[in-house]
C-alpha positions, 0 to 999 in steps of 0.5 A: 359630473360635478367633479368633471364640471369643477376640474374644467372650471379650474383648468380654464380659470388656471389657464386665464391666470396663466395667460394674464401672467404671460401678457404681463411678463410680455408687457414687462419685455415690451417696456424693456424694449422701449427702454432700450429704444429710448436709450439708443435715441438718447445715445444718438442725441448724445452722439450729436451733442458730442459731435457738436461739442467737438466742432464747437470746441475746435471752432471756439479754439480757433475763434479764441486764437484769432481774437487773441491775435486781433486784440492782443487781449490775454483774456481770449487766450485764457479762454483758449486754454480753459476750452483746451482743458476740456479735451484733457480733463473735466468738462465744464458744468455749463456744458452739461458734462462732468466726464472726459469726452472718452468716459462719456463715449464709454458710458453711452456704449460707443463701439471701438470703430467710433472710438477710433473715429474719435481718436482720429478726430482728437489726433487731428485737433491735436495738430490744429492745437499745435499750429495754434499754440505756435501762432500764440508763440509767434505772436507773443515773441514778435510783440515781446522782442520786436523794437518796432512801433507798437502798431507795426509790431502788432501788424507783424505779429498778427501777419505772422500768426494769421500766416500760420492760421491760414496755412494749408496744414491748418485749413486741411486740419480743420476739415480733417477733424470734422471728417471723423466726427461726421463719420462718427455721427453717421455710424451712430445714426445707422446703429440707432436706426438698426437698433430702433428697427430691431427693437421696433420689430421685437416690440411689434412682436411683443405687442402682437403677442400681448394682443393675441394673449389678451384676445385668447383670454377674452375668448377663453373668459367668454367661453368660461362665461358661456359654460357657466351660464349654461351650467347655471341654466342647466342647474336651474332646469335641474332644480325645476326638475328637482322640484318636480320630482319632489312633488311627484315623490310627495304625491307618491308617499301620500298615495302610499300612506292612503293605500298602505292600510288595506282595511280601508274602504275602496270609497275612502281611498279613491276619494282621498286619491283624486285630491292627492294625485293632481299635486304631483303633476305640473300646474296642479291647480289646472289638473283634476283627477277622476277614478272609475272603480267598478262603474263607480266615479270618484272625484270632483266634477270636471269643468268643460274647459278641461281636456282628458290628457292621459288614462291609466288602467287598474288591472288585477290578474290582466282583468281591468277593474278600474282606471284613473283619468287625468284632465288638464285645463286647455290653456295649460296642455301645451305648457305642460306637454314637456312634462308628459313622460314624467306625469305618465310615470307617476300615474303608472306608479299610483296605478301600481300602488292602487293594484297592490292595495287592491291585491293586499285588501283581497289577500287580507279578505282571504286571509281573514276567511282562512283564519276564521276557518282555521278558528272554526276548525280548532274549535271543532278539533278542540285544540289550541295553538302555541308559538315559540320564537327561539330565545323568547318565552312560549306563547299560548293561544287563549284556546289552550287555557280554555281547554283546561277551564282557565282564563288567560287574562287571569294569569298573573305569573309567567305563562310558561312557569304556570303551565309547567306547574300544571304537569303531572309530576311523572310527566314533568321531564316530558314537558316543552318547557323542560326540553327546549334544548332538545326541541331546538336541536331536533326541530320537532316536539311530539309528547302526550302529558297529563296536565291538571285542569281548573277543577283539579283533574288531570287531562291527556293533552297531546302537544306537538309542534314543527320548526317553521323558520330557520336562521341562514346558518340553518338553526331553528328560529321559530316553532308553531304547534298545537295543544289538544285535549285527547282525554276523551280519546284516551278513554275511549282507547282505554275502554277498547283495550280494557274490552280487549283485555277482559276478552283476553282474560275471559278467554284465558279463564275459559281455556284454564277451566277447560284445561282443569275440568276437561283436559286435566280430568282426562289425563288424570284418569288415564294416569290412575289406569296407568298406575293400576296397570303399573301396580298389577302387571309385570312386563316381561321385557326390559325395553317394553318396561322402559317405554311404559315408564317413559310414557307414564312419566310424560303423562304425569309431567303433562298433568303438572304443566297443564296445571301450571298453565291453567294457573298461569292463564287464570291464576285463582289466587288473585280473585281469592287472595288478591294481588300481593299474595299472588305476586308473592306466590309468583316470586317464591315459585321462582326463587330457587329455580332462575338463580336470581335472588327476588325480593318482594316489598309491599303494603297493599295486603288489605287493598282491593281494586278492580279484578282487571286492574290487578290482573294487568299489574300481575301480568306486567309483573309477569312480563317483566320478571320474565325479561329479567330472567332471560336478558338481564343477567342480574343477581338481584331483582326487587319487586315493590308495590306500594299504596299511595294517597293518590296512586298505586305504584309497581316498581321491578328493579334489577342490577343487570347489564341494562339496555339502550331505551331508544332501541326498544320501539320494536320490543314486543314485551316492552310494548305489551306492558306499556299497552296494558298499563295505558289500558287501565289509565296508568303510567308506564316508565322504563329507565335503563342504562348500560351496566347500571340495570333497569327499572320499570315503574307503573303508577295506577291512579286510585281514582 
């Protein structure tokens, strides 16, 4: 809009300048026209002077000639010839001429016709000069040659000379000289009149054009003045409107500042708003505001001469909870009517802000209640919260420290380093701090690790979290999770598993005893009877003897297998000689039957712990050796069991083909070993790679 107005003013100003320039140019043309008109007048006057000069010259020649004849004074004859020279040479200064007559006519711009008339007059004048010279000659001849008396001689000379001057030829010549001059003057007069008329018309056109241009310039100037004034008035209105908008914006800004903090009490907010809202209205000193909220009124008392001019409802979920009322002094209502729409929009904006404040306050209360319930829930669940904005440090809630018996305010070191230092060495590779890249990649984290509490006791901590925010490219930017102490649950699960395993061991022991005391005794008695029959009776048929021997051998083999089965179900060697001797006996039994070289190393000959724990370690060893024989294709297998200061470590390692650990979720044997280890509070780890063998490690705390 500004550029459009600016362009219009530039065009108008340019046109005014152009018009003034054209008017000045026309003025120059008008001056030139006046100069030509003046020049034509000068030419006409000059032609009159020229005609008068020619007449005077002829008259002077005649006068000088006559005076000479009458007076016989040579002075007149001299003047005659001087005057004659005017037509042949320079014009005397006394006449104001310094040119010949022809040159004078050329300089005055006479036409060829006028020159012809001049030549006619000059030719006729020459004939008169000839007659006058002849009269001079006759007079002078008579005066010189006649011997008569002087008076007679003069009279005679005069008569002869006058005879020539009074002749018809001379008189007609005098008239003939005047006629071309008269025609010349008439031609010049006509040409001057025509030129004057033409120049007058042209001058009139120039004058009309100049006046028209001046009128146009005046009109455009007036139009420009009108536009400028209109623009100035509009600008004043815009400035006034801007001032009103600034007041409204300042009012809305102050309202936003007041309603921004949802924790402020409604009473404080509404009281301040009643003081702020009038400042955004026209004539704020004559404006009052009152807010009604849930039956209570806020604001100053309204004088009697103030009238209610507008009301805005405060609604939440289409339910009215209050309203804002604006009052104006009666004398100012008409003046302020022009601003009604703008003030209504202002009031609507204030209402929306108040509604937003109410909604945020309600949301804040709901959030506080929700947070309080969440805090109670975490307290009951015995859980803390951790949060990780990828790229920054992991943040733990104070509850996480409290679960371990620490005070978060007394931690001087980096919190992440502090927690990492508390993780059990065997669980270090499972911690959140170490696996940050994998956690970001997977978008989640779930692990149960052991962390040392303030009393130096390791607790089972279940740490899990999920990604809650992602970048535009889909990468994880924020992860939130829980930090729960599940030591009691682990102990309960351990008790359950121990009970199950103990029940299983009792059942194994019972079955072993029944096999040993019942089945084995029965089969041994049968074998003794078969032995007696075999030694005392010879069967006549070879086929019958073969079948007897076959049954005898199967019975003997069954006795051996039942003895082995009873031993496996409940090896008495563990209870009698300990875990190390039981594993050594197992290794020796397999040494020459599997094609694998078994090596056994230990330092627990004198070590003794609960029978259930020893039986569990033995069962794990049995299962691991069984897997080596079935699947590993190994040539060497090493079994090591060592006692450390705080734990017993069992290791079974082979040099077989290995396997992918990630594909072992459905492996019954591995899951059984892990379950048995966890049942006695032991750590179970397995490491394996393709073509690099497998290693199983079980760590049983001594305490």
